[in-house]
Biotite code that builds the C-alpha atoms (Angstrom):
import biotite.structure as struc

atoms = struc.array([
    struc.Atom([0.015, 0.257, -0.445], chain_id="A", res_id=1, res_name="UNK", atom_name="CA", element="C"),
    struc.Atom([1.478, 2.998, -0.772], chain_id="A", res_id=2, res_name="UNK", atom_name="CA", element="C"),
    struc.Atom([1.606, 5.866, 1.970], chain_id="A", res_id=3, res_name="UNK", atom_name="CA", element="C"),
    struc.Atom([-1.214, 8.380, 0.269], chain_id="A", res_id=4, res_name="UNK", atom_name="CA", element="C"),
    struc.Atom([-3.502, 5.798, 0.613], chain_id="A", res_id=5, res_name="UNK", atom_name="CA", element="C"),
    struc.Atom([-5.780, 6.006, 3.071], chain_id="A", res_id=6, res_name="UNK", atom_name="CA", element="C"),
    struc.Atom([-5.940, 2.721, 5.351], chain_id="A", res_id=7, res_name="UNK", atom_name="CA", element="C"),
    struc.Atom([-8.414, -0.108, 5.168], chain_id="A", res_id=8, res_name="UNK", atom_name="CA", element="C"),
    struc.Atom([-7.481, -2.993, 7.187], chain_id="A", res_id=9, res_name="UNK", atom_name="CA", element="C"),
    struc.Atom([-7.893, -6.047, 5.382], chain_id="A", res_id=10, res_name="UNK", atom_name="CA", element="C"),
    struc.Atom([-8.031, -8.000, 8.298], chain_id="A", res_id=11, res_name="UNK", atom_name="CA", element="C"),
    struc.Atom([-11.001, -5.367, 9.861], chain_id="A", res_id=12, res_name="UNK", atom_name="CA", element="C"),
    struc.Atom([-12.690, -2.352, 9.807], chain_id="A", res_id=13, res_name="UNK", atom_name="CA", element="C"),
    struc.Atom([-12.838, -0.162, 6.671], chain_id="A", res_id=14, res_name="UNK", atom_name="CA", element="C"),
    struc.Atom([-13.131, 4.068, 6.691], chain_id="A", res_id=15, res_name="UNK", atom_name="CA", element="C"),
    struc.Atom([-15.599, 3.493, 3.936], chain_id="A", res_id=16, res_name="UNK", atom_name="CA", element="C"),
    struc.Atom([-18.073, 0.856, 2.603], chain_id="A", res_id=17, res_name="UNK", atom_name="CA", element="C"),
    struc.Atom([-17.234, -1.413, 0.280], chain_id="A", res_id=18, res_name="UNK", atom_name="CA", element="C"),
    struc.Atom([-18.113, -0.901, -3.254], chain_id="A", res_id=19, res_name="UNK", atom_name="CA", element="C"),
    struc.Atom([-20.192, -2.896, -5.059], chain_id="A", res_id=20, res_name="UNK", atom_name="CA", element="C"),
    struc.Atom([-18.722, -5.865, -6.583], chain_id="A", res_id=21, res_name="UNK", atom_name="CA", element="C"),
    struc.Atom([-16.454, -4.061, -9.439], chain_id="A", res_id=22, res_name="UNK", atom_name="CA", element="C"),
    struc.Atom([-13.974, -7.043, -9.586], chain_id="A", res_id=23, res_name="UNK", atom_name="CA", element="C"),
    struc.Atom([-13.726, -10.514, -11.609], chain_id="A", res_id=24, res_name="UNK", atom_name="CA", element="C"),
    struc.Atom([-16.548, -12.015, -9.803], chain_id="A", res_id=25, res_name="UNK", atom_name="CA", element="C"),
    struc.Atom([-18.114, -14.959, -9.427], chain_id="A", res_id=26, res_name="UNK", atom_name="CA", element="C"),
    struc.Atom([-19.978, -15.057, -11.600], chain_id="A", res_id=27, res_name="UNK", atom_name="CA", element="C"),
    struc.Atom([-17.496, -13.883, -14.189], chain_id="A", res_id=28, res_name="UNK", atom_name="CA", element="C"),
    struc.Atom([-14.741, -16.447, -13.618], chain_id="A", res_id=29, res_name="UNK", atom_name="CA", element="C"),
    struc.Atom([-17.284, -19.379, -14.137], chain_id="A", res_id=30, res_name="UNK", atom_name="CA", element="C"),
    struc.Atom([-15.817, -19.459, -17.698], chain_id="A", res_id=31, res_name="UNK", atom_name="CA", element="C"),
    struc.Atom([-12.180, -20.004, -15.619], chain_id="A", res_id=32, res_name="UNK", atom_name="CA", element="C"),
    struc.Atom([-10.743, -23.108, -14.161], chain_id="A", res_id=33, res_name="UNK", atom_name="CA", element="C"),
    struc.Atom([-10.830, -21.740, -10.546], chain_id="A", res_id=34, res_name="UNK", atom_name="CA", element="C"),
    struc.Atom([-10.563, -24.773, -8.161], chain_id="A", res_id=35, res_name="UNK", atom_name="CA", element="C"),
    struc.Atom([-9.423, -23.181, -4.946], chain_id="A", res_id=36, res_name="UNK", atom_name="CA", element="C"),
    struc.Atom([-10.229, -20.542, -2.567], chain_id="A", res_id=37, res_name="UNK", atom_name="CA", element="C"),
    struc.Atom([-8.267, -18.165, -0.323], chain_id="A", res_id=38, res_name="UNK", atom_name="CA", element="C"),
    struc.Atom([-10.305, -16.188, 2.236], chain_id="A", res_id=39, res_name="UNK", atom_name="CA", element="C"),
    struc.Atom([-9.617, -13.271, 4.981], chain_id="A", res_id=40, res_name="UNK", atom_name="CA", element="C"),
    struc.Atom([-10.034, -14.108, 8.413], chain_id="A", res_id=41, res_name="UNK", atom_name="CA", element="C"),
    struc.Atom([-11.501, -10.954, 10.304], chain_id="A", res_id=42, res_name="UNK", atom_name="CA", element="C"),
    struc.Atom([-14.693, -9.593, 8.831], chain_id="A", res_id=43, res_name="UNK", atom_name="CA", element="C"),
    struc.Atom([-14.977, -12.787, 6.888], chain_id="A", res_id=44, res_name="UNK", atom_name="CA", element="C"),
    struc.Atom([-14.325, -15.596, 9.206], chain_id="A", res_id=45, res_name="UNK", atom_name="CA", element="C"),
    struc.Atom([-15.208, -13.585, 12.149], chain_id="A", res_id=46, res_name="UNK", atom_name="CA", element="C"),
    struc.Atom([-17.756, -10.822, 13.134], chain_id="A", res_id=47, res_name="UNK", atom_name="CA", element="C"),
    struc.Atom([-17.497, -6.852, 11.218], chain_id="A", res_id=48, res_name="UNK", atom_name="CA", element="C"),
    struc.Atom([-14.236, -5.578, 12.838], chain_id="A", res_id=49, res_name="UNK", atom_name="CA", element="C"),
    struc.Atom([-15.429, -2.081, 11.519], chain_id="A", res_id=50, res_name="UNK", atom_name="CA", element="C"),
    struc.Atom([-18.218, -2.715, 14.271], chain_id="A", res_id=51, res_name="UNK", atom_name="CA", element="C"),
    struc.Atom([-15.793, -3.732, 16.975], chain_id="A", res_id=52, res_name="UNK", atom_name="CA", element="C"),
    struc.Atom([-13.878, -1.310, 16.389], chain_id="A", res_id=53, res_name="UNK", atom_name="CA", element="C"),
    struc.Atom([-16.865, 1.379, 16.392], chain_id="A", res_id=54, res_name="UNK", atom_name="CA", element="C"),
    struc.Atom([-18.094, -0.210, 19.573], chain_id="A", res_id=55, res_name="UNK", atom_name="CA", element="C"),
    struc.Atom([-14.266, 0.302, 21.363], chain_id="A", res_id=56, res_name="UNK", atom_name="CA", element="C"),
    struc.Atom([-14.247, 4.033, 20.132], chain_id="A", res_id=57, res_name="UNK", atom_name="CA", element="C"),
    struc.Atom([-18.166, 4.525, 21.488], chain_id="A", res_id=58, res_name="UNK", atom_name="CA", element="C"),
    struc.Atom([-16.726, 3.294, 24.990], chain_id="A", res_id=59, res_name="UNK", atom_name="CA", element="C"),
    struc.Atom([-13.637, 5.927, 25.193], chain_id="A", res_id=60, res_name="UNK", atom_name="CA", element="C"),
    struc.Atom([-16.349, 8.421, 25.290], chain_id="A", res_id=61, res_name="UNK", atom_name="CA", element="C"),
    struc.Atom([-16.223, 10.182, 22.539], chain_id="A", res_id=62, res_name="UNK", atom_name="CA", element="C"),
    struc.Atom([-16.445, 9.805, 18.388], chain_id="A", res_id=63, res_name="UNK", atom_name="CA", element="C"),
    struc.Atom([-17.156, 6.050, 18.494], chain_id="A", res_id=64, res_name="UNK", atom_name="CA", element="C"),
    struc.Atom([-15.072, 6.781, 14.874], chain_id="A", res_id=65, res_name="UNK", atom_name="CA", element="C"),
    struc.Atom([-11.746, 7.815, 16.508], chain_id="A", res_id=66, res_name="UNK", atom_name="CA", element="C"),
    struc.Atom([-9.913, 4.644, 15.913], chain_id="A", res_id=67, res_name="UNK", atom_name="CA", element="C"),
    struc.Atom([-10.919, 4.219, 12.540], chain_id="A", res_id=68, res_name="UNK", atom_name="CA", element="C"),
    struc.Atom([-10.402, 7.874, 11.417], chain_id="A", res_id=69, res_name="UNK", atom_name="CA", element="C"),
    struc.Atom([-6.733, 8.035, 12.594], chain_id="A", res_id=70, res_name="UNK", atom_name="CA", element="C"),
    struc.Atom([-5.807, 4.463, 11.589], chain_id="A", res_id=71, res_name="UNK", atom_name="CA", element="C"),
    struc.Atom([-7.296, 5.779, 8.375], chain_id="A", res_id=72, res_name="UNK", atom_name="CA", element="C"),
    struc.Atom([-6.011, 9.078, 7.730], chain_id="A", res_id=73, res_name="UNK", atom_name="CA", element="C"),
    struc.Atom([-3.769, 10.016, 10.470], chain_id="A", res_id=74, res_name="UNK", atom_name="CA", element="C"),
    struc.Atom([0.355, 9.131, 9.696], chain_id="A", res_id=75, res_name="UNK", atom_name="CA", element="C"),
    struc.Atom([1.143, 7.927, 12.554], chain_id="A", res_id=76, res_name="UNK", atom_name="CA", element="C"),
    struc.Atom([-0.885, 5.734, 12.898], chain_id="A", res_id=77, res_name="UNK", atom_name="CA", element="C"),
    struc.Atom([-1.188, 4.797, 9.662], chain_id="A", res_id=78, res_name="UNK", atom_name="CA", element="C"),
    struc.Atom([2.869, 3.727, 10.268], chain_id="A", res_id=79, res_name="UNK", atom_name="CA", element="C"),
    struc.Atom([1.757, 2.080, 13.256], chain_id="A", res_id=80, res_name="UNK", atom_name="CA", element="C"),
    struc.Atom([-0.112, -0.419, 11.107], chain_id="A", res_id=81, res_name="UNK", atom_name="CA", element="C"),
    struc.Atom([1.475, -1.050, 8.702], chain_id="A", res_id=82, res_name="UNK", atom_name="CA", element="C"),
    struc.Atom([4.836, -2.094, 10.818], chain_id="A", res_id=83, res_name="UNK", atom_name="CA", element="C"),
    struc.Atom([2.922, -3.966, 13.089], chain_id="A", res_id=84, res_name="UNK", atom_name="CA", element="C"),
    struc.Atom([1.658, -5.802, 10.136], chain_id="A", res_id=85, res_name="UNK", atom_name="CA", element="C"),
    struc.Atom([4.307, -6.286, 8.305], chain_id="A", res_id=86, res_name="UNK", atom_name="CA", element="C"),
    struc.Atom([5.669, -7.758, 11.347], chain_id="A", res_id=87, res_name="UNK", atom_name="CA", element="C"),
    struc.Atom([7.999, -4.393, 11.989], chain_id="A", res_id=88, res_name="UNK", atom_name="CA", element="C"),
    struc.Atom([6.671, -4.108, 15.724], chain_id="A", res_id=89, res_name="UNK", atom_name="CA", element="C"),
    struc.Atom([5.404, -5.994, 17.883], chain_id="A", res_id=90, res_name="UNK", atom_name="CA", element="C"),
    struc.Atom([1.714, -5.792, 18.872], chain_id="A", res_id=91, res_name="UNK", atom_name="CA", element="C"),
    struc.Atom([3.024, -3.797, 22.474], chain_id="A", res_id=92, res_name="UNK", atom_name="CA", element="C"),
    struc.Atom([4.781, -1.303, 20.445], chain_id="A", res_id=93, res_name="UNK", atom_name="CA", element="C"),
    struc.Atom([1.438, -0.820, 18.349], chain_id="A", res_id=94, res_name="UNK", atom_name="CA", element="C"),
    struc.Atom([-0.054, -0.703, 21.297], chain_id="A", res_id=95, res_name="UNK", atom_name="CA", element="C"),
    struc.Atom([1.565, 1.851, 22.764], chain_id="A", res_id=96, res_name="UNK", atom_name="CA", element="C"),
    struc.Atom([2.269, 4.052, 19.627], chain_id="A", res_id=97, res_name="UNK", atom_name="CA", element="C"),
    struc.Atom([-1.435, 3.845, 19.203], chain_id="A", res_id=98, res_name="UNK", atom_name="CA", element="C"),
    struc.Atom([-2.565, 4.762, 22.782], chain_id="A", res_id=99, res_name="UNK", atom_name="CA", element="C"),
    struc.Atom([-0.154, 7.422, 22.289], chain_id="A", res_id=100, res_name="UNK", atom_name="CA", element="C"),
    struc.Atom([-1.832, 8.908, 19.105], chain_id="A", res_id=101, res_name="UNK", atom_name="CA", element="C"),
    struc.Atom([-5.726, 8.032, 20.454], chain_id="A", res_id=102, res_name="UNK", atom_name="CA", element="C"),
    struc.Atom([-4.295, 10.434, 23.811], chain_id="A", res_id=103, res_name="UNK", atom_name="CA", element="C"),
    struc.Atom([-3.253, 13.758, 21.661], chain_id="A", res_id=104, res_name="UNK", atom_name="CA", element="C"),
    struc.Atom([-6.858, 13.254, 20.192], chain_id="A", res_id=105, res_name="UNK", atom_name="CA", element="C"),
    struc.Atom([-8.465, 13.093, 23.133], chain_id="A", res_id=106, res_name="UNK", atom_name="CA", element="C"),
    struc.Atom([-9.262, 9.695, 24.034], chain_id="A", res_id=107, res_name="UNK", atom_name="CA", element="C"),
    struc.Atom([-6.743, 8.020, 27.994], chain_id="A", res_id=108, res_name="UNK", atom_name="CA", element="C"),
    struc.Atom([-6.709, 4.444, 27.535], chain_id="A", res_id=109, res_name="UNK", atom_name="CA", element="C"),
    struc.Atom([-3.967, 2.141, 29.008], chain_id="A", res_id=110, res_name="UNK", atom_name="CA", element="C"),
    struc.Atom([-1.924, 0.971, 26.653], chain_id="A", res_id=111, res_name="UNK", atom_name="CA", element="C"),
    struc.Atom([-1.698, -2.769, 27.782], chain_id="A", res_id=112, res_name="UNK", atom_name="CA", element="C"),
    struc.Atom([-4.193, -4.640, 26.019], chain_id="A", res_id=113, res_name="UNK", atom_name="CA", element="C"),
    struc.Atom([-5.673, -2.383, 24.340], chain_id="A", res_id=114, res_name="UNK", atom_name="CA", element="C"),
    struc.Atom([-5.691, -4.272, 20.838], chain_id="A", res_id=115, res_name="UNK", atom_name="CA", element="C"),
    struc.Atom([-8.019, -7.215, 22.623], chain_id="A", res_id=116, res_name="UNK", atom_name="CA", element="C"),
    struc.Atom([-9.837, -4.395, 23.704], chain_id="A", res_id=117, res_name="UNK", atom_name="CA", element="C"),
    struc.Atom([-10.484, -3.155, 20.267], chain_id="A", res_id=118, res_name="UNK", atom_name="CA", element="C"),
    struc.Atom([-11.758, -6.656, 19.105], chain_id="A", res_id=119, res_name="UNK", atom_name="CA", element="C"),
    struc.Atom([-13.478, -7.966, 22.307], chain_id="A", res_id=120, res_name="UNK", atom_name="CA", element="C"),
    struc.Atom([-16.370, -7.562, 19.496], chain_id="A", res_id=121, res_name="UNK", atom_name="CA", element="C"),
    struc.Atom([-15.703, -9.600, 17.264], chain_id="A", res_id=122, res_name="UNK", atom_name="CA", element="C"),
    struc.Atom([-16.667, -13.300, 16.958], chain_id="A", res_id=123, res_name="UNK", atom_name="CA", element="C"),
    struc.Atom([-16.521, -16.869, 15.046], chain_id="A", res_id=124, res_name="UNK", atom_name="CA", element="C"),
    struc.Atom([-19.207, -17.034, 11.890], chain_id="A", res_id=125, res_name="UNK", atom_name="CA", element="C"),
    struc.Atom([-19.962, -20.608, 12.454], chain_id="A", res_id=126, res_name="UNK", atom_name="CA", element="C"),
    struc.Atom([-21.265, -19.761, 9.040], chain_id="A", res_id=127, res_name="UNK", atom_name="CA", element="C"),
    struc.Atom([-18.501, -19.571, 7.282], chain_id="A", res_id=128, res_name="UNK", atom_name="CA", element="C"),
    struc.Atom([-16.448, -21.958, 9.238], chain_id="A", res_id=129, res_name="UNK", atom_name="CA", element="C"),
    struc.Atom([-18.617, -24.737, 7.928], chain_id="A", res_id=130, res_name="UNK", atom_name="CA", element="C"),
    struc.Atom([-18.210, -23.149, 4.237], chain_id="A", res_id=131, res_name="UNK", atom_name="CA", element="C"),
    struc.Atom([-14.657, -23.443, 4.416], chain_id="A", res_id=132, res_name="UNK", atom_name="CA", element="C"),
    struc.Atom([-15.775, -27.298, 5.506], chain_id="A", res_id=133, res_name="UNK", atom_name="CA", element="C"),
    struc.Atom([-17.890, -28.314, 2.803], chain_id="A", res_id=134, res_name="UNK", atom_name="CA", element="C"),
    struc.Atom([-15.272, -26.108, 0.399], chain_id="A", res_id=135, res_name="UNK", atom_name="CA", element="C"),
    struc.Atom([-12.051, -28.441, 1.696], chain_id="A", res_id=136, res_name="UNK", atom_name="CA", element="C"),
    struc.Atom([-14.504, -31.372, 1.465], chain_id="A", res_id=137, res_name="UNK", atom_name="CA", element="C"),
    struc.Atom([-15.497, -31.301, -1.597], chain_id="A", res_id=138, res_name="UNK", atom_name="CA", element="C"),
    struc.Atom([-11.803, -31.408, -2.467], chain_id="A", res_id=139, res_name="UNK", atom_name="CA", element="C"),
    struc.Atom([-11.325, -27.670, -3.163], chain_id="A", res_id=140, res_name="UNK", atom_name="CA", element="C"),
    struc.Atom([-7.459, -26.144, -0.767], chain_id="A", res_id=141, res_name="UNK", atom_name="CA", element="C"),
    struc.Atom([-8.504, -23.179, 0.782], chain_id="A", res_id=142, res_name="UNK", atom_name="CA", element="C"),
    struc.Atom([-5.668, -21.154, 2.269], chain_id="A", res_id=143, res_name="UNK", atom_name="CA", element="C"),
    struc.Atom([-5.797, -18.363, 4.804], chain_id="A", res_id=144, res_name="UNK", atom_name="CA", element="C"),
    struc.Atom([-4.693, -15.019, 4.089], chain_id="A", res_id=145, res_name="UNK", atom_name="CA", element="C"),
    struc.Atom([-4.275, -12.803, 7.216], chain_id="A", res_id=146, res_name="UNK", atom_name="CA", element="C"),
    struc.Atom([-3.414, -9.276, 8.222], chain_id="A", res_id=147, res_name="UNK", atom_name="CA", element="C"),
    struc.Atom([-2.039, -9.582, 11.326], chain_id="A", res_id=148, res_name="UNK", atom_name="CA", element="C"),
    struc.Atom([-3.102, -7.262, 14.804], chain_id="A", res_id=149, res_name="UNK", atom_name="CA", element="C"),
    struc.Atom([-3.026, -7.921, 17.893], chain_id="A", res_id=150, res_name="UNK", atom_name="CA", element="C"),
    struc.Atom([-2.158, -11.000, 19.817], chain_id="A", res_id=151, res_name="UNK", atom_name="CA", element="C"),
    struc.Atom([-4.713, -14.011, 20.525], chain_id="A", res_id=152, res_name="UNK", atom_name="CA", element="C"),
    struc.Atom([-6.258, -12.818, 16.930], chain_id="A", res_id=153, res_name="UNK", atom_name="CA", element="C"),
    struc.Atom([-6.728, -16.042, 15.950], chain_id="A", res_id=154, res_name="UNK", atom_name="CA", element="C"),
    struc.Atom([-7.928, -17.393, 19.354], chain_id="A", res_id=155, res_name="UNK", atom_name="CA", element="C"),
    struc.Atom([-10.399, -20.011, 19.244], chain_id="A", res_id=156, res_name="UNK", atom_name="CA", element="C"),
    struc.Atom([-10.184, -20.865, 15.807], chain_id="A", res_id=157, res_name="UNK", atom_name="CA", element="C"),
    struc.Atom([-7.900, -24.310, 15.096], chain_id="A", res_id=158, res_name="UNK", atom_name="CA", element="C"),
    struc.Atom([-6.778, -22.660, 11.945], chain_id="A", res_id=159, res_name="UNK", atom_name="CA", element="C"),
    struc.Atom([-5.653, -25.996, 10.199], chain_id="A", res_id=160, res_name="UNK", atom_name="CA", element="C"),
    struc.Atom([-8.669, -27.293, 10.542], chain_id="A", res_id=161, res_name="UNK", atom_name="CA", element="C"),
    struc.Atom([-9.880, -24.352, 8.406], chain_id="A", res_id=162, res_name="UNK", atom_name="CA", element="C"),
    struc.Atom([-6.975, -23.703, 5.447], chain_id="A", res_id=163, res_name="UNK", atom_name="CA", element="C"),
    struc.Atom([-4.751, -26.105, 4.489], chain_id="A", res_id=164, res_name="UNK", atom_name="CA", element="C"),
    struc.Atom([-2.286, -23.517, 3.891], chain_id="A", res_id=165, res_name="UNK", atom_name="CA", element="C"),
    struc.Atom([-1.620, -20.151, 6.276], chain_id="A", res_id=166, res_name="UNK", atom_name="CA", element="C"),
    struc.Atom([-0.189, -17.253, 5.149], chain_id="A", res_id=167, res_name="UNK", atom_name="CA", element="C"),
    struc.Atom([0.030, -13.847, 8.079], chain_id="A", res_id=168, res_name="UNK", atom_name="CA", element="C"),
    struc.Atom([1.208, -11.056, 6.840], chain_id="A", res_id=169, res_name="UNK", atom_name="CA", element="C"),
    struc.Atom([3.791, -10.687, 10.449], chain_id="A", res_id=170, res_name="UNK", atom_name="CA", element="C"),
    struc.Atom([4.981, -13.685, 9.655], chain_id="A", res_id=171, res_name="UNK", atom_name="CA", element="C"),
    struc.Atom([5.737, -13.409, 5.637], chain_id="A", res_id=172, res_name="UNK", atom_name="CA", element="C"),
    struc.Atom([6.734, -9.440, 6.209], chain_id="A", res_id=173, res_name="UNK", atom_name="CA", element="C"),
    struc.Atom([4.249, -8.433, 3.939], chain_id="A", res_id=174, res_name="UNK", atom_name="CA", element="C"),
    struc.Atom([0.322, -7.653, 3.946], chain_id="A", res_id=175, res_name="UNK", atom_name="CA", element="C"),
    struc.Atom([-2.509, -7.192, 1.564], chain_id="A", res_id=176, res_name="UNK", atom_name="CA", element="C"),
    struc.Atom([-3.194, -5.341, -0.720], chain_id="A", res_id=177, res_name="UNK", atom_name="CA", element="C"),
    struc.Atom([0.433, -6.676, -1.816], chain_id="A", res_id=178, res_name="UNK", atom_name="CA", element="C"),
    struc.Atom([0.294, -8.623, -4.793], chain_id="A", res_id=179, res_name="UNK", atom_name="CA", element="C"),
    struc.Atom([3.152, -10.395, -3.199], chain_id="A", res_id=180, res_name="UNK", atom_name="CA", element="C"),
    struc.Atom([1.035, -12.358, -0.376], chain_id="A", res_id=181, res_name="UNK", atom_name="CA", element="C"),
    struc.Atom([-1.396, -13.207, -2.594], chain_id="A", res_id=182, res_name="UNK", atom_name="CA", element="C"),
    struc.Atom([1.256, -14.913, -4.539], chain_id="A", res_id=183, res_name="UNK", atom_name="CA", element="C"),
    struc.Atom([2.785, -16.947, -1.451], chain_id="A", res_id=184, res_name="UNK", atom_name="CA", element="C"),
    struc.Atom([-0.507, -18.654, -0.749], chain_id="A", res_id=185, res_name="UNK", atom_name="CA", element="C"),
    struc.Atom([-1.428, -19.904, -4.079], chain_id="A", res_id=186, res_name="UNK", atom_name="CA", element="C"),
    struc.Atom([2.990, -20.860, -4.295], chain_id="A", res_id=187, res_name="UNK", atom_name="CA", element="C"),
    struc.Atom([1.692, -22.728, -0.965], chain_id="A", res_id=188, res_name="UNK", atom_name="CA", element="C"),
    struc.Atom([-1.339, -24.203, -2.048], chain_id="A", res_id=189, res_name="UNK", atom_name="CA", element="C"),
    struc.Atom([0.771, -24.973, -5.632], chain_id="A", res_id=190, res_name="UNK", atom_name="CA", element="C"),
    struc.Atom([-1.860, -23.635, -7.695], chain_id="A", res_id=191, res_name="UNK", atom_name="CA", element="C"),
    struc.Atom([-1.538, -20.812, -10.464], chain_id="A", res_id=192, res_name="UNK", atom_name="CA", element="C"),
    struc.Atom([-3.181, -17.735, -9.633], chain_id="A", res_id=193, res_name="UNK", atom_name="CA", element="C"),
    struc.Atom([-5.595, -18.350, -12.139], chain_id="A", res_id=194, res_name="UNK", atom_name="CA", element="C"),
    struc.Atom([-6.736, -20.960, -10.440], chain_id="A", res_id=195, res_name="UNK", atom_name="CA", element="C"),
    struc.Atom([-8.227, -19.338, -7.211], chain_id="A", res_id=196, res_name="UNK", atom_name="CA", element="C"),
    struc.Atom([-10.457, -17.470, -5.937], chain_id="A", res_id=197, res_name="UNK", atom_name="CA", element="C"),
    struc.Atom([-10.312, -14.777, -3.001], chain_id="A", res_id=198, res_name="UNK", atom_name="CA", element="C"),
    struc.Atom([-13.000, -14.096, -0.035], chain_id="A", res_id=199, res_name="UNK", atom_name="CA", element="C"),
    struc.Atom([-12.272, -11.145, 1.349], chain_id="A", res_id=200, res_name="UNK", atom_name="CA", element="C"),
    struc.Atom([-15.034, -7.722, 2.970], chain_id="A", res_id=201, res_name="UNK", atom_name="CA", element="C"),
    struc.Atom([-13.053, -5.557, 1.359], chain_id="A", res_id=202, res_name="UNK", atom_name="CA", element="C"),
    struc.Atom([-12.617, -4.129, -2.397], chain_id="A", res_id=203, res_name="UNK", atom_name="CA", element="C"),
    struc.Atom([-8.954, -3.071, -2.026], chain_id="A", res_id=204, res_name="UNK", atom_name="CA", element="C"),
    struc.Atom([-8.009, -6.592, -1.079], chain_id="A", res_id=205, res_name="UNK", atom_name="CA", element="C"),
    struc.Atom([-9.562, -8.357, -4.408], chain_id="A", res_id=206, res_name="UNK", atom_name="CA", element="C"),
    struc.Atom([-8.260, -5.136, -6.041], chain_id="A", res_id=207, res_name="UNK", atom_name="CA", element="C"),
    struc.Atom([-4.714, -6.907, -4.839], chain_id="A", res_id=208, res_name="UNK", atom_name="CA", element="C"),
    struc.Atom([-6.096, -10.096, -5.383], chain_id="A", res_id=209, res_name="UNK", atom_name="CA", element="C"),
    struc.Atom([-6.798, -9.384, -9.188], chain_id="A", res_id=210, res_name="UNK", atom_name="CA", element="C"),
    struc.Atom([-3.719, -7.950, -10.418], chain_id="A", res_id=211, res_name="UNK", atom_name="CA", element="C"),
    struc.Atom([-2.406, -11.628, -10.513], chain_id="A", res_id=212, res_name="UNK", atom_name="CA", element="C"),
    struc.Atom([-5.789, -13.271, -11.953], chain_id="A", res_id=213, res_name="UNK", atom_name="CA", element="C"),
    struc.Atom([-7.275, -13.886, -8.417], chain_id="A", res_id=214, res_name="UNK", atom_name="CA", element="C"),
    struc.Atom([-11.057, -14.645, -8.662], chain_id="A", res_id=215, res_name="UNK", atom_name="CA", element="C"),
    struc.Atom([-12.804, -12.759, -5.903], chain_id="A", res_id=216, res_name="UNK", atom_name="CA", element="C"),
    struc.Atom([-15.473, -12.866, -3.606], chain_id="A", res_id=217, res_name="UNK", atom_name="CA", element="C"),
    struc.Atom([-16.518, -9.284, -1.643], chain_id="A", res_id=218, res_name="UNK", atom_name="CA", element="C"),
    struc.Atom([-18.218, -10.955, 1.536], chain_id="A", res_id=219, res_name="UNK", atom_name="CA", element="C"),
    struc.Atom([-20.606, -9.342, 2.930], chain_id="A", res_id=220, res_name="UNK", atom_name="CA", element="C"),
    struc.Atom([-22.307, -12.490, 5.094], chain_id="A", res_id=221, res_name="UNK", atom_name="CA", element="C"),
    struc.Atom([-21.621, -16.384, 5.261], chain_id="A", res_id=222, res_name="UNK", atom_name="CA", element="C"),
    struc.Atom([-25.259, -17.157, 3.218], chain_id="A", res_id=223, res_name="UNK", atom_name="CA", element="C"),
    struc.Atom([-24.078, -14.551, 0.037], chain_id="A", res_id=224, res_name="UNK", atom_name="CA", element="C"),
    struc.Atom([-20.626, -16.148, 0.100], chain_id="A", res_id=225, res_name="UNK", atom_name="CA", element="C"),
    struc.Atom([-22.260, -19.602, -0.201], chain_id="A", res_id=226, res_name="UNK", atom_name="CA", element="C"),
    struc.Atom([-24.709, -18.253, -2.797], chain_id="A", res_id=227, res_name="UNK", atom_name="CA", element="C"),
    struc.Atom([-21.915, -17.160, -5.087], chain_id="A", res_id=228, res_name="UNK", atom_name="CA", element="C"),
    struc.Atom([-19.498, -20.505, -4.800], chain_id="A", res_id=229, res_name="UNK", atom_name="CA", element="C"),
    struc.Atom([-22.451, -22.836, -4.385], chain_id="A", res_id=230, res_name="UNK", atom_name="CA", element="C"),
    struc.Atom([-22.389, -23.536, -8.420], chain_id="A", res_id=231, res_name="UNK", atom_name="CA", element="C"),
    struc.Atom([-19.274, -23.167, -9.203], chain_id="A", res_id=232, res_name="UNK", atom_name="CA", element="C"),
    struc.Atom([-17.912, -24.992, -6.871], chain_id="A", res_id=233, res_name="UNK", atom_name="CA", element="C"),
    struc.Atom([-19.827, -28.033, -6.395], chain_id="A", res_id=234, res_name="UNK", atom_name="CA", element="C"),
    struc.Atom([-21.177, -27.372, -2.752], chain_id="A", res_id=235, res_name="UNK", atom_name="CA", element="C"),
    struc.Atom([-25.343, -26.508, -1.195], chain_id="A", res_id=236, res_name="UNK", atom_name="CA", element="C"),
    struc.Atom([-26.435, -22.926, -1.416], chain_id="A", res_id=237, res_name="UNK", atom_name="CA", element="C"),
])
């Protein structure tokens, strides 16, 4: 992501509502041989991170959108996030830095445990877990492609039971929407990008995947995503 772009965290909240499905959606890729699925974590396998971050902002007693606005528009906050997602700083360093940015803007919060409190409102979408299980049972490999955030983000989910391959941004030093992180996932699955579809709740991440030929499903709900995938991947709608 360029330094002048607005942050839209790929694992969670977005400062603006997703656009309509204007990338290579499943309806457009039926003619191609798509056999594998790449999937985001926050906001896809979990409930909305946008809502969780907004709820956290509301708990601070001021503008509920303050955390999102800082991560989207405040350059020091954006740099902290990019460094954290790419593994250049750990969760504690991000928490210290972001707590200071919140204090500068009138929200006095302790740094310790900040990312956990920001994500406290998130829950696992069991319907999405069932969908991914159905895809794998039908013989379609799945790769989890997720941008890191805080600690304990993946607690409560056996990632090896959800996906054949797990690619976490801090572990590979690259974050979505860089095309390289999608390429790594495809390489680990042993497929070409043209054989894959990416499920994400953020349009910018689908755009990044599309640059190397990956099809896209803009996730809004498990039911809608299942409907889009059902015919192409031979699963129940």
